[in-house]
N, C-alpha and C positions, 0 to 999 in steps of 0.2 A: 546770554548771547549764544547763538549757534556757533559751533566750532568751525574754525577755518579748515580747509582741505588739508593744509599742512599739519595742523594739530591732530586731525583724525588719522592721518597716515603715520604720524609719530606714535600715536597710541597703538596702531596696528603693529608696528615694529616691536614695541615693548611687550605686547600681549601674546603674539605668536598665534598659531593655529588653534582655534577653539573647536573641540570635538565633544558634543554634548547631546543631551536628550531632554525632553519635556517631562518634568517630574511631578507626578501625582502619587501620593502614597497608595499602595495597593489596597489599603483598608479605608480609603476615602472615595466617596462617590462624586465629590465636587470640591471646590476650594473652600467652602464653608466647613465641611466636615474635616478637611485637612487642617484647618487653622484654629477653630474654636477650642478653647482649653479643655473642654469636656471630651473631645474626640481626637485631639492631637496625639498621634501615635509615634512617640519618640523612638521606641525600641525598633519598630519596623523601619523607620527612617534610617537609623544607624546601620541596620543590616542591608537595606536596599541601596543606600549610597555607597557602602563598601563594595557591594556587588558591581555597581556601575563603574567604580574605579578599577576593579579587577578586570572588567571587560575592556577597559582602555579609554574611558571617557575622562575628561578633565574639567567639565563644566556642566551645569544644569540650568534650565529655564523653569520658573515656577510662578504660578498664578496666585496673587494675593486676593483678599476679599475685604472691600470697604465695610461691609456690614459687620464683620467680626471686629474690625478696628473700632467702629463706632460703638460697639457694645462693650468691648474689653479694654480699649484705650492702651495704656502702657503695657498691659498684659499681653496684648497682641505684639507689640514691639519686642517684648522679652521672648515670646515664642518664636518670632522670626529670627531674632538674634541667636537663639538656640539652634534653629535650623541651619543658619549660616555657619555656626561653629562646628556642627556635625559634618556639613559639607566640606569645610576647610580641613577637618581631621582626615577626611577621605581623599583629600587632594583635589577637590572640586571647587571652582568658582561658581557664582550664582548670578543669574539674570532674572530679577524680579519683574513681574508684570502687574501694573497698578490698576488698569481698567480692562474690561472684556465685554464684548457684545454677544458672544456665542451663548445661545440659550436653547440647548437641545431638549431640556425638560419642559420648555414653554411655560416657565414659572418665574416669578420674581424671586430673588434670593431670600431665604428665611433662616432664622436661627433655630437651634435645637436639633432634635433627631431628624435626620434627612431620610427621604424616601429610599427604600431599598431599590437596587437596580432592577429594571424590567428584564426578565429572561430573554435572551436572544437579541437584545437591542443595544447598540453601541452608545455609550455616553448618555444613557437615558436620564441620569440625575443631574446633568450639568446645568448650572444656572449662571447668569451673567454677573457683572460687577460694574457699576452699582445697581444695574437694572433700570429700565425705562422710567419707572415711577419716581425714583430718586433723581435720575439724570435730568428729567424734565421738570423738576420742582425748583423754581428759582430760590426758594428759601433754603435749599440744601447746598447751594454753591459754596457758601463759606465753609461748611463742614467738609465738602469734597476737597476744597483748597487745603484745609488743615490736614486732611488725610495724606495728600501728596507731600506736603511740606514736612509733616512730622516724620514720615518714613524716609524721605530723601535726606532730610537734615540729620537724622540719627545715623544714617549709614553712608553719608556723602563722602567720607574719607576712608571708608573701609576697603581694605584690599580683597575682602571676600566678594564684594560686588564688582562684576566685570562690565556690565552694561545695564542701563535702565530701559526696559521696554514699557513705554508709557501707556499703550492701549493695544490690546489684542483684537485684531480684525474689526476696527471701527466701521460701522455700517452693516455688519452682519445681522441676521435675523430680520431682514427687510428694512433696516433703519436708514440705509443709504447715507446721504450727505448730512442727515440730522445729527450724526455723531461727531462731525468735524469740529463743531464749536467746543465741545468738552475736550476733545483731543488737543486742540490748539491751546486751550487754557491749561491743560495738564503740562504741556511743554513750558509754558510761561511760569507756572507755579514751581515746577521742578528747577528751572534755571535760576529762579530767585533764591533757591537754597544753595546754589553754587556747588554742585557735585563735581568731583574730580573725574567721574566716569562719564562716558558718552550716553546720549539719549537716542532712542530709535523707536520706530513703529514700522511694522512690516507691510509692504505691498502684498495684498492677498487676493485681489481679483483684477480683471482687465479694465475696469471702469477708469475714465480719465481722472475723476476725483480721487481715486485710490492712488494713482501715481503722484498726485499733488502732495501726498504725504512726504515725499522725498524732499520737498522744499523746507521742511521743518527739522529734519533729522541731522544728527552729527555723523552717524554711520548709517548706511543703507541696509535694510533687511527685507526679506521676503518669505512668503510661504509657497510651497510648491508640492503638488501631488500628481504631477504630470509625468509622461514618459521623458526620457533624458533629452531627446531632440528638442522638445518644447521647453524644457528647463533651460537648455543652452540658449535658446532664443530670448527667454526672459532675462537671463544673466547678462547677455550682450546688451540688452536695452538698459539695464540698471548700471552697467559699467560706464555708461555715458555721463553719469553723475560724478565720476572721478573720485569716489570715496570708497573706503573699505565696505565690503558686503558680507552679510551673514544670511544664511538660510535658517530661520528660527522654527520652522515646522516643515517636515517632509516625511516620507515613507508611506507608500501606498502600493504594497506588493501586487495586488490584483491588477493594478493599472500600469505595471512596469516601472514603478518608482521604487527602486530597491537599492540595497547596498552595493551589489556588484556593478550596477550600471552608474549609480550616482556618486558614490564616494570618490572614485578616481577623478571625475569631472569636477566635483567640489574642491578636491585637493589642488587641482590646477588653477581654477578660476576664482575662488572666493576664499575668505579668511576663516571660514568655519561653518559648521552645520549642527543643528539640533533636531534629531528625528523625534517622532512621537512615540513615547511609551517605553517602559522598561519591563515591568512585571505585570502579567495579566492579573487585574484586580477588579474592584467594584465599578470602575469606569467601562470595563469590557471593550476596550478599544482594539482588541484583536478582531472584533466583529466588523463587518463592512459598514461604511458610512450610510449605505443605502437602507440599512435596517432602522435608522433613526425615524424615518418617515414612511417606511415600507413594511414588508413582511419580516418578522423576526427570523433569524437564522442562528441558532445557538451553537452550531459546530461547523464553521467554515473550514474547508480543507486548506485554503490559503489564508493566512492571517493578513489583515490590513496593517495593523500596527503591533507594537510590543515585541520583546525579545525572549522572555522567559515565561514558563508556566508558574503557577503559584508555588510549586515545590522547587523552583529555581532550575528545573530542567530546561535546557534551551529549546525553543521552538524549532530551531535549525542549527545544529552544532557546527556545520560547515560555515554557516553565516557568521556565527560567533567567532570562529577561528579567523575568518577573513577580516572581521572588525578588529580583532586584536593585532593581527599582522599590519593592518593599515595604520592603526594608532601608533604602533611601534615605529613604523617608517616615518610618520609625520612628526 
């Protein structure tokens, strides 16, 4: 059952302000490479999550992958439990994402060795979860249900999990309303497992069907890569739902969506924010999003996402100092 407004606000009071980032290991090009046992990079995760905590973050959002779960079963659950333990040791809570329509590689997800990143192209290896082939196959529905229930049931009482993000950007990659059915089923399956944590899916584009997502969520969330005045307009619209609000993706420096402008506003208006990216790695999300379908640009002067170079040197030390000061204040 969907949470009442009162229960959602009680959760907000207990949880406090969430200050986080979207976590993809620097050595992984996508969620498959991050999670399959042959490429799970535990040592890098330990170092990178410790750096995140040192920077001032207290939570992270992370993409799971159905295909790895379907192939590895309990092994995947053990790997994810290990990730949660590492995050907890660093003082970070976890927001897992169960499904995802983003498909920048324009490929269905696949197991084994993943393609190397394309030079100069942001997120060139990113594949969706579960992908259109599986999502559109009625014979896979039982397995998709089991995927959701096995993960939520295993971690439904865990203090390490702060929020369940059921579906990243449903309708992306031209799917539109076709993804709404799986999204709604995901809410049903998760709630049958009776988690103590709230469920959400982010509003990520201005289409009316996208705002209908808010009819299903326990807490409201959104993605935003706009200048701060447009962000404020969106937040005002979402505040009409009278529920706690999280921004689960943001940071677009070339577009004026940055820490100096947005963090003070987020601190006033919503209960937390997760920007995109920590360390420049195989996803290459320091590169501008325009490179995904346009001309490669291997060395932009202004990074779009990410905070640190591979050697952990800050992209902008003054920005890191600002983040640390803001985190201490909040």
